MIROMAR-409195 format. One line per 3 residues: for each residue y, z, x of N, C-alpha, C, O. Coordinates in nm, 4 decimals. Last residue first. Example, Ala and Ser with C-alpha at 12.3 -4.5 7.8 and 13.67 -1.06 7.14 Angstrom:
2
-0.2250:0.7080:1.2850:-0.1060:0.7140:1.3670:0.0030:0.7870:1.2900:0.1138:0.8039:1.3409  -0.5690:0.7800:1.3190:-0.4500:0.7800:1.2300:-0.3300:0.7800:1.3200:-0.3319:0.8465:1.4236
//
This chain:
205
15.1578:8.7844:5.0411:15.2612:8.7848:5.1591:15.3808:8.6196:5.1667:15.4658:8.6089:5.2551  14.9913:8.7746:4.8773:15.1113:8.7993:4.7663:15.2448:8.8007:4.9755:15.3653:8.8147:4.9962  14.7928:8.6743:4.9445:14.8357:8.6064:4.9130:14.9619:8.5845:4.8865:15.0310:8.4835:4.8734
14.7218:9.0007:5.1104:14.7622:8.8423:5.1710:14.7765:8.7452:5.1156:14.7834:8.6566:5.2008  14.6973:9.1507:4.8899:14.7942:9.2047:4.9641:14.8037:9.0501:5.0451:14.9096:8.9893:5.0294  14.4487:9.0753:4.7407:14.5951:9.0437:4.6493:14.7240:9.0332:4.8020:14.8086:8.9452:4.8183
14.2632:9.0357:4.9200:14.2994:8.9221:4.9203:14.3908:8.9294:4.8184:14.4351:8.8213:4.7795  14.2580:9.3322:4.9340:14.2646:9.2834:5.0241:14.3106:9.1428:5.0099:14.4028:9.1137:5.0861  14.1817:9.4081:4.6759:14.3288:9.4739:4.6936:14.3790:9.3601:4.8601:14.4931:9.3239:4.8887
13.9591:9.3080:4.6943:13.9980:9.2141:4.6139:14.1391:9.2062:4.6556:14.2096:9.1068:4.6727  13.7996:9.4758:4.8729:13.8207:9.3176:4.8747:13.9112:9.2559:4.8153:13.9558:9.1520:4.8638  13.8549:9.7204:4.7482:13.9120:9.7220:4.8775:13.8919:9.5731:4.8970:13.9923:9.5283:4.9524
13.6133:9.6293:4.5675:13.7754:9.6372:4.4914:13.8391:9.6593:4.6207:13.9305:9.5774:4.6115  13.4027:9.6293:4.7427:13.5086:9.5257:4.6104:13.6635:9.5258:4.5911:13.7675:9.4602:4.5971  13.4204:9.9037:4.7954:13.4209:9.8430:4.9075:13.4671:9.6813:4.8377:13.5642:9.6234:4.8863
13.3264:10.0187:4.5830:13.4372:10.0307:4.5649:13.5315:9.9501:4.7257:13.6517:9.9450:4.7517  13.1002:9.9509:4.5026:13.1798:9.8754:4.4215:13.3641:9.8877:4.5075:13.4650:9.8175:4.5010  12.9688:10.0404:4.7306:12.9355:9.8638:4.7396:13.0853:9.8409:4.6092:13.1601:9.7433:4.6159
12.9569:10.3184:4.6300:13.0009:10.2223:4.7804:13.0460:10.0755:4.7797:13.1466:10.0219:4.8261  12.8720:10.3349:4.4565:13.0100:10.3437:4.3577:13.0210:10.2894:4.5597:13.1147:10.2160:4.5912  12.5205:10.2122:4.4743:12.6009:10.1182:4.3782:12.7802:10.1297:4.4029:12.8495:10.0286:4.3908
12.5664:10.4240:4.7220:12.5357:10.3118:4.7902:12.5662:10.2440:4.6575:12.6688:10.1808:4.6825  12.5554:10.6617:4.5134:12.6455:10.6667:4.6152:12.6358:10.5152:4.6222:12.6952:10.4592:4.5300  12.3406:10.5496:4.3207:12.4926:10.6080:4.2820:12.5375:10.5738:4.3895:12.5712:10.4557:4.3969
12.1055:10.6760:4.5437:12.1764:10.5098:4.4841:12.3270:10.5198:4.4138:12.4239:10.4882:4.4829  12.1106:10.9144:4.4844:12.1847:10.8145:4.6154:12.2031:10.7015:4.6075:12.2944:10.6315:4.6513  12.0429:10.9332:4.2427:12.2368:10.9643:4.2954:12.2515:10.9326:4.4360:12.3567:10.9233:4.4992
11.8033:10.8560:4.2754:11.8898:10.8288:4.1464:12.0129:10.8338:4.1953:12.0879:10.7364:4.1889  11.6819:10.9617:4.3755:11.6961:10.8883:4.4166:11.7932:10.8243:4.3448:11.8557:10.7275:4.3882  11.6285:11.2996:4.3613:11.7249:11.2457:4.3680:11.7093:11.1175:4.4140:11.7218:11.1273:4.5361
11.4260:11.3976:4.1952:11.3867:11.3955:4.2897:11.5388:11.2903:4.4321:11.5251:11.2420:4.5445  11.5503:11.4359:3.9500:11.4823:11.5400:4.0548:11.4899:11.5622:4.1655:11.5264:11.6581:4.2335  11.7397:11.3833:3.7551:11.6709:11.3379:3.8611:11.6297:11.4410:3.9389:11.7043:11.5277:3.9844
11.8736:11.4599:3.5464:11.7852:11.3750:3.4337:11.6899:11.3970:3.6416:11.5706:11.4271:3.6375  12.0705:11.6077:3.6454:11.9838:11.6704:3.5399:11.8343:11.5806:3.5448:11.7198:11.6256:3.5463  12.3005:11.3510:3.6829:12.2126:11.4904:3.7890:12.0989:11.5990:3.7662:12.0476:11.6643:3.8570
12.3250:11.3025:3.4634:12.2499:11.1737:3.5288:12.1900:11.2485:3.6424:12.0785:11.2316:3.6917  12.5069:11.4958:3.3803:12.4170:11.4978:3.2661:12.3153:11.3601:3.4169:12.1982:11.3979:3.4212  12.7396:11.4730:3.5465:12.6123:11.5995:3.5355:12.5017:11.5276:3.4557:12.3939:11.5180:3.5144
12.8133:11.2405:3.4327:12.6971:11.2400:3.5633:12.6666:11.3338:3.5911:12.5672:11.3393:3.6634  12.9231:11.2902:3.2380:12.7539:11.2435:3.2387:12.7574:11.2211:3.3037:12.6830:11.1230:3.3061  13.1532:11.5356:3.2950:13.0186:11.5886:3.2484:12.8879:11.4554:3.2153:12.7766:11.4914:3.1768
13.2889:11.3312:3.3807:13.2539:11.4100:3.5066:13.1124:11.4813:3.4477:13.0045:11.4900:3.5062  13.4083:11.1816:3.1998:13.3084:11.1414:3.3480:13.2042:11.2642:3.3902:13.0848:11.2729:3.4189  13.5110:11.4007:3.0447:13.4021:11.3219:2.9934:13.3485:11.2484:3.1560:13.2416:11.2832:3.2061
13.7177:11.4296:3.2265:13.6243:11.5314:3.1725:13.4375:11.5064:3.1308:13.3258:11.5502:3.1580  13.8692:11.2193:3.2240:13.8089:11.3049:3.3489:13.7187:11.3406:3.2830:13.6197:11.2675:3.2815  13.8816:11.2771:2.9138:13.7976:11.1255:3.0255:13.7461:11.1002:3.1016:13.6483:11.0274:3.1190
14.1220:11.3851:2.8746:13.9559:11.3822:2.7884:13.8762:11.3053:2.8710:13.7607:11.3062:2.8283  14.3306:11.3551:3.0362:14.2456:11.4963:3.0689:14.1254:11.4676:3.0273:14.0251:11.4974:3.0922  14.4060:11.0890:2.9027:14.2926:11.0500:3.0931:14.2387:11.2036:3.0869:14.1213:11.2176:3.1210
14.4175:11.0981:2.6709:14.3510:11.1099:2.6544:14.2991:11.0797:2.8596:14.1899:11.0591:2.9126  14.6789:11.3018:2.7207:14.5649:11.3792:2.6771:14.4950:11.3253:2.6913:14.4067:11.3964:2.7394  14.9096:11.1014:2.8190:14.7922:11.2154:2.8935:14.6871:11.2650:2.8795:14.6028:11.2841:2.9671
14.9146:10.9293:2.5909:14.8182:10.8519:2.6924:14.7483:10.9987:2.8238:14.6409:11.0123:2.8823  14.9552:11.1671:2.4352:14.8062:11.1067:2.3475:14.7946:11.0002:2.4549:14.6829:10.9485:2.4536  15.2051:11.2335:2.4626:15.0830:11.3137:2.5046:14.9794:11.2962:2.5101:14.8966:11.3677:2.5666
15.4468:10.9974:2.4629:15.3496:11.0387:2.5739:15.2277:11.1808:2.6045:15.1803:11.2189:2.7115  15.3534:10.9768:2.2376:15.3101:10.9012:2.2759:15.2877:10.9522:2.4346:15.1868:10.9547:2.5050  15.4525:11.2358:2.1587:15.3957:11.1856:2.0996:15.2279:11.0459:2.1213:15.1141:11.0262:2.0786
15.7621:11.1526:2.2049:15.6351:11.2890:2.3507:15.5608:11.2444:2.3012:15.5315:11.1512:2.3761  15.8269:10.9260:2.1433:15.8276:10.9763:2.2512:15.7682:11.0843:2.2547:15.7016:11.0924:2.3579  15.8442:11.0614:1.8860:15.7682:11.0183:1.9119:15.7740:10.9156:2.0496:15.7057:10.8140:2.0367
16.0798:11.2595:1.9119:15.9410:11.2995:1.9102:15.8259:11.2495:1.9163:15.7220:11.3119:1.9380  16.2944:11.0166:2.1186:16.2564:11.1885:1.9835:16.0909:11.2508:2.0741:16.0352:11.2698:2.1822  16.1626:10.7638:2.1244:16.2546:10.7815:2.1241:16.1808:10.9650:2.0471:16.0879:11.0050:1.9770
16.0227:10.3700:2.1922:15.9883:10.4692:2.0950:16.1390:10.5968:2.1676:16.2167:10.5460:2.2483  16.0122:10.1942:2.3158:16.0088:10.1577:2.1915:16.0368:10.2637:2.0737:16.0581:10.2618:1.9525  15.9375:10.2207:2.5897:16.0830:10.1409:2.5591:16.1344:10.1765:2.4005:16.2518:10.1856:2.3644
15.6793:10.2225:2.5903:15.7194:10.3378:2.5700:15.8886:10.3516:2.5531:15.9520:10.4510:2.5179  15.6233:10.0405:2.6820:15.4878:10.0525:2.5928:15.6176:10.1338:2.5251:15.6512:10.1049:2.4103  15.6842:10.0255:2.9841:15.6948:9.9585:2.9299:15.6984:9.9675:2.7678:15.7843:9.8952:2.7172
15.4647:10.2087:3.0840:15.6181:10.2694:3.0597:15.7037:10.1492:2.9578:15.7776:10.1867:2.8668  15.2479:10.1299:3.0135:15.2927:10.2481:2.9381:15.4053:10.2858:2.9630:15.4629:10.3738:2.8992  15.3003:9.8510:3.1579:15.1934:9.9071:3.0372:15.2581:10.0476:3.0473:15.3518:10.0413:3.1268
15.4315:9.8985:3.4365:15.4473:9.7408:3.3561:15.3882:9.7789:3.2571:15.4422:9.6924:3.1882  15.3032:10.1651:3.5266:15.4869:10.1210:3.5381:15.4589:9.9585:3.4137:15.4925:9.9705:3.2959  15.0453:10.1588:3.4942:15.0889:10.3039:3.4009:15.2827:10.2305:3.4221:15.3689:10.2513:3.3367
15.0080:9.9195:3.6404:14.9825:9.9052:3.5178:15.0633:10.0396:3.4282:15.1252:10.0241:3.3229  15.1299:9.9813:3.9407:15.1300:9.8718:3.8728:15.1180:9.8878:3.7002:15.2201:9.8676:3.6345  14.9196:10.1386:4.0074:15.0584:10.2116:3.9510:15.1123:10.1345:3.8800:15.1522:10.1681:3.7685
14.6386:10.0436:3.9949:14.6846:10.1376:3.8688:14.8417:10.1888:3.8573:14.8916:10.2494:3.7624  14.7203:9.8946:4.2110:14.6655:9.8093:4.0805:14.7127:9.9263:3.9074:14.7677:9.9112:3.7983  14.7654:10.0928:4.3929:14.9118:10.0212:4.3094:14.8464:9.9160:4.2493:14.9233:9.8225:4.2272
14.5951:10.4093:4.4827:14.5723:10.2074:4.4048:14.7202:10.1046:4.3583:14.7197:10.0589:4.2440  14.6986:10.6526:4.6329:14.7309:10.4621:4.7017:14.6421:10.3671:4.6066:14.6163:10.2538:4.6473  14.6610:10.7949:4.3250:14.7930:10.7339:4.4513:14.8450:10.6346:4.5336:14.9472:10.5660:4.5351
14.3605:10.8165:4.3129:14.4314:10.8476:4.1675:14.5775:10.7104:4.1974:14.5986:10.6025:4.1420  14.2208:10.8374:4.5486:14.2182:10.7442:4.5013:14.3292:10.6777:4.3015:14.3480:10.5790:4.2303  14.3711:11.0619:4.6736:14.4249:10.9115:4.7024:14.3313:10.8053:4.6465:14.3484:10.6894:4.6841
14.3012:11.2330:4.5125:14.4035:11.1888:4.5140:14.4770:11.0906:4.5842:14.5914:11.0473:4.5708  14.0528:11.2769:4.6085:14.1021:11.2521:4.4059:14.2512:11.2191:4.4386:14.3089:11.1643:4.3447  14.0772:11.3550:4.8124:13.9626:11.1981:4.7724:14.0577:11.1297:4.7346:14.1193:11.0268:4.7623
14.0876:11.5482:4.8436:14.2270:11.4735:4.9151:14.1860:11.3440:4.8967:14.2362:11.2426:4.9452  13.9761:11.7407:4.7041:14.0994:11.6517:4.6217:14.1838:11.6248:4.6797:14.3036:11.6368:4.6542  13.7653:11.7025:4.8480:13.7095:11.6108:4.7043:13.8716:11.6172:4.6842:13.9202:11.5100:4.6482
13.8002:11.8112:5.0511:13.8134:11.6510:5.0461:13.8028:11.5994:4.9156:13.8245:11.4843:4.8778  13.8848:12.1154:4.9626:13.9770:12.0054:5.0708:13.9146:11.8310:5.0720:13.9932:11.7391:5.0947  13.5427:12.1365:4.9305:13.6978:12.1380:4.8399:13.8403:12.0834:4.8236:13.8968:12.0312:4.7274
13.3809:11.9477:5.1155:13.3786:12.0525:5.0471:13.5244:11.9943:4.9467:13.5767:11.8882:4.9127  13.0628:11.7154:4.9327:13.2044:11.7313:5.0018:13.2873:11.8486:4.9847:13.2964:11.8870:4.8681  12.7364:11.7418:5.0590:12.8420:11.7357:4.9455:12.9498:11.7680:4.9863:12.9556:11.8500:5.0779
12.5653:11.8435:5.2123:12.6151:11.7034:5.2144:12.6845:11.6945:5.0326:12.6557:11.6381:4.9270  12.4759:12.1106:5.0699:12.4026:12.0589:5.2003:12.4359:11.8979:5.1227:12.3768:11.8450:5.0285  12.4067:12.2958:4.8808:12.6007:12.2339:4.9063:12.5672:12.1625:5.0641:12.6457:12.1740:5.1582
12.1190:12.3570:4.6940:12.2484:12.3610:4.7789:12.3346:12.2889:4.7567:12.3570:12.2244:4.6543  12.0231:12.3580:4.4430:12.1929:12.3333:4.4846:12.2465:12.4422:4.5388:12.3231:12.5354:4.5142  11.8877:12.0930:4.5054:11.8399:12.1546:4.4766:12.0058:12.1607:4.3917:12.0746:12.0787:4.3307
11.9378:11.7400:4.6369:11.7571:11.7753:4.5211:11.8351:11.9280:4.4732:11.8683:11.9020:4.3576  12.1631:11.6032:4.8509:12.0872:11.7164:4.7481:12.0154:11.7399:4.6604:12.0873:11.7797:4.5688  12.2011:11.3600:4.9812:12.2242:11.4184:4.8120:12.1675:11.4881:4.8484:12.0739:11.4357:4.9089
12.4705:11.2154:5.1737:12.3957:11.2455:5.1924:12.3460:11.3469:5.0440:12.4377:11.4096:4.9908  12.6222:10.9423:5.3145:12.6257:11.0715:5.2244:12.4974:11.1074:5.2395:12.4172:11.0439:5.3080  12.7129:10.6927:5.2974:12.6320:10.7475:5.4701:12.6349:10.9280:5.3982:12.6555:11.0213:5.4757
12.8984:10.6147:5.1392:12.7459:10.4955:5.1623:12.6318:10.5938:5.2865:12.5219:10.5682:5.3355  13.0752:10.7800:5.0968:12.9905:10.7801:4.9870:12.8911:10.6931:5.0223:12.7933:10.6848:4.9479  13.2587:10.7135:5.3354:13.1388:10.7929:5.3415:13.0870:10.8149:5.2257:13.0163:10.9138:5.2453
13.2625:10.3966:5.3153:13.1837:10.4310:5.3801:13.1213:10.5926:5.4258:13.0222:10.6206:5.4933  13.4231:10.3980:5.0796:13.3639:10.3598:5.0977:13.2167:10.3573:5.2121:13.1014:10.3232:5.1856  13.6299:10.5686:5.2344:13.5887:10.6260:5.0935:13.4590:10.5462:5.0761:13.3638:10.6212:5.0545
13.7349:10.3538:5.4534:13.6591:10.4978:5.4483:13.5814:10.5755:5.3710:13.4854:10.6408:5.4116  13.7951:10.1358:5.2478:13.7495:10.1019:5.3139:13.6481:10.2819:5.3394:13.5472:10.3211:5.2807  14.0542:10.3059:5.0838:13.9075:10.2351:5.0231:13.7929:10.1853:5.1612:13.6804:10.2279:5.1350
14.1788:10.3281:5.3294:14.1982:10.4480:5.2673:14.0239:10.4229:5.2198:13.9205:10.4709:5.2663  14.2807:10.0189:5.3254:14.2602:10.1132:5.4852:14.1015:10.1646:5.4265:13.9882:10.1182:5.4400  14.3974:10.0108:5.1151:14.3182:9.9010:5.1235:14.1943:10.0071:5.3474:14.0963:10.0242:5.4198
14.6144:10.2028:5.1215:14.4999:10.1643:4.9730:14.3756:10.1006:5.0160:14.2659:10.1269:4.9667  14.7617:10.1218:5.3164:14.6781:10.1885:5.2718:14.6077:10.2627:5.1951:14.5525:10.3713:5.2123  14.8465:9.8626:5.1605:14.8151:9.8647:5.3142:14.6885:9.9841:5.3397:14.5709:9.9627:5.3688
14.9469:9.8902:4.9739:14.8798:9.8087:4.9230:14.8187:9.8446:5.0920:14.6959:9.8363:5.0917  15.1766:10.0623:4.9662:15.0642:10.0749:4.9499:14.9495:10.0220:4.9294:14.8555:10.0818:4.8770  15.2759:9.8351:5.2351:15.2849:9.9549:5.2207:15.1175:10.0781:5.1737:15.0279:10.1329:5.2378
15.4533:9.6977:4.9520:15.2752:9.6408:5.0479:15.2484:9.7469:5.1390:15.1303:9.7663:5.1098  15.5840:9.8299:4.8328:15.3901:9.7850:4.6997:15.3454:9.7519:4.8316:15.2254:9.7637:4.8563  15.7538:9.8582:4.9389:15.7307:9.9959:4.9557:15.5413:9.9173:4.9275:15.4321:9.9420:4.9787
15.8438:9.6248:5.0271:15.7802:9.6933:5.1606:15.7126:9.8131:5.1236:15.6394:9.8770:5.1991  15.9553:9.5656:4.7512:15.8517:9.5516:4.8630:15.7996:9.5705:4.9376:15.6816:9.5352:4.9369  16.0264:9.8296:4.5260:16.1180:9.7866:4.7065:15.9587:9.6543:4.7365:15.8497:9.7115:4.7328
16.0022:9.8812:4.2864:16.1085:9.7098:4.2896:16.1202:9.7066:4.3944:16.1972:9.6209:4.4377  15.8959:10.1170:4.2514:15.8194:9.9226:4.3284:15.8899:9.8464:4.3304:15.8635:9.7337:4.3722  16.1081:10.2122:4.1746:16.0837:10.2419:4.3212:15.9821:10.1318:4.3245:15.9954:10.0506:4.4161
16.1472:10.1680:3.8916:16.2860:10.1995:4.0290:16.1948:10.1902:4.1662:16.2539:10.1485:4.2658  15.9281:10.2644:3.7996:15.9938:10.1643:3.7847:16.0536:10.0750:3.8877:16.0271:9.9675:3.9415  15.9655:10.5328:3.8436:15.8309:10.4418:3.9166:15.8438:10.3455:3.8803:15.7503:10.2792:3.9252
16.1083:10.5955:3.6748:16.1588:10.5961:3.8281:16.0903:10.5571:3.8883:16.1220:10.5315:4.0044  16.1268:10.5744:3.4357:16.1536:10.4504:3.4250:16.1702:10.5191:3.5941:16.2750:10.4763:3.6424  15.9804:10.7612:3.2408:16.1064:10.7829:3.3154:16.1566:10.7122:3.3132:16.2461:10.7052:3.2290
15.7004:10.7062:3.2259:15.8204:10.6645:3.0698:15.9240:10.7217:3.0973:15.9924:10.7520:2.9995  15.6263:10.6934:3.5110:15.6945:10.5808:3.4927:15.7907:10.5546:3.2638:15.8647:10.4750:3.2061  15.6217:10.9999:3.5050:15.7544:10.9067:3.5731:15.7903:10.6982:3.5376:15.8864:10.6213:3.5375
15.4381:11.0050:3.2942:15.6133:11.0391:3.3489:15.6715:11.0522:3.4154:15.7788:11.1123:3.4101  15.2528:10.8693:3.5054:15.2432:10.8504:3.3230:15.4224:10.9126:3.2916:15.5121:10.8315:3.2690  15.2297:11.0471:3.7204:15.2933:10.8911:3.7189:15.3460:10.8816:3.5727:15.4640:10.8865:3.5381
15.1399:11.2734:3.6092:15.3290:11.2750:3.7008:15.2913:11.1191:3.7229:15.3984:11.0738:3.7632  14.9111:11.2081:3.4881:15.0000:11.2517:3.3936:15.1175:11.2813:3.4734:15.2125:11.3202:3.4055  14.7994:11.1524:3.7082:14.7927:11.1137:3.5944:14.9125:11.1093:3.5261:14.9940:11.0178:3.5144
14.7418:11.3849:3.8263:14.7912:11.2543:3.9753:14.8310:11.1618:3.7750:14.9426:11.1101:3.7799  14.6028:11.5698:3.7493:14.7980:11.5742:3.7510:14.9016:11.4883:3.7949:15.0241:11.4839:3.8060  14.3400:11.4120:3.6830:14.4002:11.4554:3.5636:14.5881:11.4553:3.5784:14.6735:11.4026:3.5071
14.3023:11.4509:3.9939:14.3267:11.2966:3.9361:14.4043:11.3248:3.7880:14.5141:11.2727:3.7684  14.3012:11.7468:3.9657:14.3332:11.6125:4.0676:14.4230:11.4893:3.9922:14.5370:11.4580:3.9576  14.0742:11.8037:3.7847:14.2130:11.8362:3.7632:14.3197:11.7850:3.8832:14.4383:11.8020:3.8549
13.8558:11.6197:3.8781:13.9506:11.6499:3.7412:14.0583:11.6737:3.7280:14.1434:11.6020:3.6755  13.8362:11.8144:4.1573:13.9055:11.6255:4.0945:13.9086:11.5735:3.9676:13.9735:11.4700:3.9523  13.7607:12.0860:4.0943:13.9072:12.0041:4.1885:13.9450:11.9175:4.1161:14.0387:11.9132:4.0364
13.5943:12.0535:3.9043:13.6466:12.0593:3.8820:13.7799:12.0777:3.8845:13.8701:12.0858:3.8012  13.3294:12.0443:4.1238:13.3593:11.9031:4.0251:13.4739:11.8918:3.9213:13.4887:11.7894:3.8545  13.2151:12.2770:4.0969:13.2154:12.1903:4.2015:13.2826:12.0760:4.1791:13.2640:12.0001:4.2742
13.1145:12.3800:3.8489:13.2523:12.4021:3.8759:13.3166:12.3198:4.0032:13.4373:12.2985:4.0150  12.8971:12.2280:3.8248:12.9764:12.1872:3.7628:13.1354:12.1435:3.8053:13.2129:12.0480:3.8102  12.6678:12.2128:4.1201:12.7378:12.2683:3.9752:12.7938:12.2538:3.9423:12.8604:12.2348:4.0441
12.6399:12.0527:4.2955:12.5846:12.1093:4.2767:12.5423:12.1599:4.1304:12.4413:12.1530:4.0605  12.7580:11.6848:4.2659:12.7691:11.7827:4.3100:12.6495:11.9117:4.2356:12.5808:11.8790:4.1389  12.6937:11.4191:4.2264:12.6158:11.5643:4.3132:12.6622:11.6254:4.3346:12.6393:11.6686:4.4476
12.8005:11.3691:3.9317:12.6439:11.3442:3.9967:12.6353:11.4790:4.1130:12.5902:11.5923:4.0966  13.0847:11.4432:3.9723:13.0298:11.4793:3.8875:12.8572:11.4827:3.8693:12.7957:11.5717:3.8105  13.0853:11.1932:4.1606:13.0992:11.3785:4.2145:13.0460:11.4572:4.0827:12.9562:11.5390:4.1029
13.0815:11.0277:4.0134:13.0264:11.0333:4.1632:13.0061:11.2140:4.2022:12.9342:11.3011:4.2510  13.3080:11.0452:3.9094:13.1252:10.9890:3.7785:13.0749:11.0135:3.9028:12.9560:11.0270:3.8741  13.4631:10.9439:4.0164:13.4824:11.1329:3.9361:13.3305:11.1285:3.8721:13.2697:11.2080:3.8004
13.4831:10.7727:4.1872:13.4625:10.8674:4.2116:13.4703:10.9959:4.0875:13.4820:11.1179:4.0996  13.5381:10.5217:3.9439:13.3399:10.5981:4.0123:13.4146:10.7053:4.0730:13.4274:10.7802:3.9761  13.7521:10.5960:3.8637:13.5805:10.6486:3.7252:13.5158:10.6417:3.8706:13.4507:10.7363:3.9149
13.9207:10.4767:4.0321:13.8854:10.6717:4.0599:13.8221:10.6909:3.9790:13.7958:10.8108:3.9701  13.8288:10.2791:4.0903:13.8140:10.3571:4.1770:13.8055:10.5161:4.1590:13.7481:10.6129:4.2087  13.7038:10.1039:3.7912:13.8403:10.1629:3.8801:13.7640:10.2363:3.9692:13.6465:10.2626:3.9436
13.6314:9.9421:3.5276:13.5399:9.9905:3.6020:13.7019:10.0387:3.6848:13.8069:10.0040:3.6307  13.8092:10.0348:3.2296:13.8119:9.9190:3.3012:13.7435:10.0084:3.4185:13.7755:10.1269:3.4265  13.9254:10.2624:3.0314:13.8566:10.2312:3.0594:13.7750:10.0925:3.1753:13.6522:10.0903:3.1660
14.2261:10.2907:3.0956:14.1897:10.4045:3.1543:13.9728:10.3133:3.1690:13.9081:10.3080:3.2736  14.3608:10.0941:2.9259:14.4264:10.1616:3.0591:14.2610:10.1934:3.1949:14.2197:10.1494:3.3022  14.2431:10.1632:2.6034:14.2038:10.0468:2.7157:14.2621:10.0513:2.8578:14.1825:9.9908:2.9298
14.3645:10.3876:2.6674:14.1257:10.4046:2.6861:14.1604:10.2747:2.7069:14.1267:10.2323:2.8174  14.6172:10.3691:2.6641:14.5329:10.4475:2.7245:14.4209:10.4071:2.7425:14.3813:10.3915:2.8580  14.6133:10.2536:2.3952:14.6777:10.1759:2.5058:14.6007:10.2716:2.6595:14.5355:10.2108:2.7444
14.5364:10.4216:2.2281:14.4412:10.3265:2.2338:14.4826:10.2140:2.3898:14.4140:10.1367:2.4567  14.7192:10.6476:2.2108:14.5473:10.6758:2.3125:14.4878:10.6118:2.2820:14.3702:10.6471:2.2743  14.9546:10.5867:2.1448:14.9200:10.5513:2.3574:14.7014:10.5914:2.3579:14.6092:10.5760:2.4380
14.8265:10.5181:1.8920:14.9484:10.3733:2.0160:14.8985:10.4109:2.1118:14.8207:10.3447:2.1806  14.8930:10.7189:1.7642:14.7812:10.6590:1.7426:14.8117:10.5424:1.8700:14.6979:10.5550:1.9151  15.1351:10.8609:1.8335:15.0393:10.8687:1.9026:14.8945:10.7870:1.9257:14.8184:10.7791:2.0222
15.2826:10.6498:1.6742:15.3263:10.6341:1.8542:15.2080:10.7763:1.9300:15.1982:10.7907:2.0519  15.1524:10.7222:1.4592:15.2140:10.5966:1.5026:15.1956:10.5431:1.6310:15.1338:10.4492:1.6811  15.2687:10.9633:1.4145:15.1202:10.9172:1.3828:15.0983:10.8322:1.5240:15.0536:10.8576:1.6359
15.5743:10.9303:1.4145:15.5084:11.0347:1.5109:15.3573:10.9493:1.5255:15.3312:10.8824:1.6255
//
């Protein structure tokens, strides 16, 4: 069981560490929200989405779904359009330097954005299915539960850590210049990922 747990931890970190839309968004929200409690909906939403995707991957359900070519194409198109919009929203976002909520995303928009960056990301879905789902096949019983628990636990802790890191940046930036720059960098990163997705989508046609 210990081996399965360690395997799950290392595998999850390997998948979650690279820069991606989900990571960028959570860090960004941790930095621009006036209070840490305001970013909790983003953390919970993203973590629950990862929990769902990992559970479906281990259960083999998502593998069957993503075998449908039309569904994969739909995910790419929807993800591409959404990322363009999300990048534009972050680029235009205003930064509040006090504890007011001026320029901040509402809870509803935070949750919708977190859902979108978690579920409308074909590469993340394919990684979850192809890597976590495939690696889980070697385990059964308590070993499989240890593997699942490790991968899910890492995602929850990682998202909390990202939000805290963003919050630390906010406490150091009293002028708001760093956070304004962060919004621009986040937007550019998201647009680059959208461009990559668009090219991948065209190449697969």
